[in-house]
N, C-alpha and C positions, 0 to 999 in steps of 0.2 A: 504494500500500500504506500503510495507516494505521500510525502509530507508536504503540507502547504507552505509556500514561501511567500515572502513579501519584500518589497523594496525597502531597504533600510538606509537611513542617512548615515554617512560615514562618521560623523562626529558624535552621534548620540545613541546608536543602537536601537532607535525607535523607528516604527514604520514612517516612511516619508509621507508628508501631507500632500494631498493633491494641490496643484497650483491653481489659484483662482484669480480671475481678473479683479481689479478693485471694485468695479461696479457690482459684481456678483457678491463679493465679500461684504460690501456695504448693505446690499439687499438682505443677505442672510442675517447680518447683525440687527438690522431694523426689525425684521420679522420676529426674530427670537426675543428681542427686547420688548416688542409690542405684546407678545404672548405673556411674557413674565410680568410686565407692568399691569396687564389686564387681570391676571391672577392676584397680584398684590392689592389692586384696587378693590376687587371683590372681597378679599379677606378683610381689608380695612373697613369696608362698609358693613360687613357682618359684625365685626367687633364693635363698631359704633352703635349699631342697632341693639346689640346685647347690653352695652353700657347705658344707652338711653333708657332701655326698659328697666334695668337695675336701678338707675337713679330715680326713675319715676316711682318705682316700688318703695325705695327708701324715703322719698318725699312723702308718699302716702302714709308710711308707717310713722314718720315723725308727726304728721297731723294727728294720727290716732293716739300717739303718746301724749300730745298736748291736750287732746280731748279727754284722755284718762285723768290727767291732772285736774282738769276742770270738773269732771264728774266726781272725783274723790273730794274735791274742795266743796262741792255742793251737797255732800252727804250730811244728813242731819244727825244721824246716830251711828254708832259703830256697826249696827246690824245692816245699815245701808251700804256699807263698804264691800262686803263679801260678794253681792251680786255684780257690783261694778268690776271687781277684779276677775270674777268668773267670766263675765261677758268679754272683757278685754283679752284674757288669755285664750278663750275659745276662738275669738275672731283672729287673733294674732297667729295662732297655730295654723288655722286654715289658710290665712293669707300667705304665710311663709311657705307652706306646702305648695300652694298654687304657684307662687313666684318661682320656687325651686324647680317645679315641673316645667314651667314655661322656659326658664333659662336653660335647663337641661335639654329640652326639645330644640331650642335655638342652637345650642352647642352641637348637638348631634347633626342637625341640618347643616351647620357650618362645616363640620368635618366631612360630610358627604360632598358638599359643594367644593371644598378645598381639594378633595380627591379628584373630582371631575375637572377642576381647573388644572391640576397637575397633569392629568391625563391629556388635556388639551395642549399643554406646553410640550409634553413628550411627542404628541402627534405632530405638532407644528415643527419641532426640531427634526423629526424623522422626515417630514415632507421637504423641509429646507435642505437637509442633507442629501436626499435623493435627487432633488432638482439641481443641486450644486455639482454633484458628481454621479450622474445616472449610470455611468459605466462601471462604477465600483460598488460592490456589495460586501457586506460583512462576511468574512470567511473564517471559519474556525481554524485556529492555529494550534 
């Protein structure tokens, strides 16, 4: 069985890179950069959405904490305090659970979208590589 051979540059012992004209090299660079920046833009937008939702939740919880203080201050007797605390903690528990589930869902969706963006980058890189040097194909060594 014959062993595959490749052209090797004399100075580095690495396969020689195909020569590209400057216009093709610039096109390759622009297309790969566009795919990468699109993926980064999507990731940043997802992080911003998650951050905005989290901050909205925190703002809501602060309002609930302020309302708790007002409700406790309005209590006339010690027996009026227990239902206020009970209602507060019951609502807080449910709201934190809902917020956690929402953020977890956004995170899972973001991971899936990031994987899709990375696959898009890989596909773009493969397409650019094939267009740049259609006569060369990956050969096992």
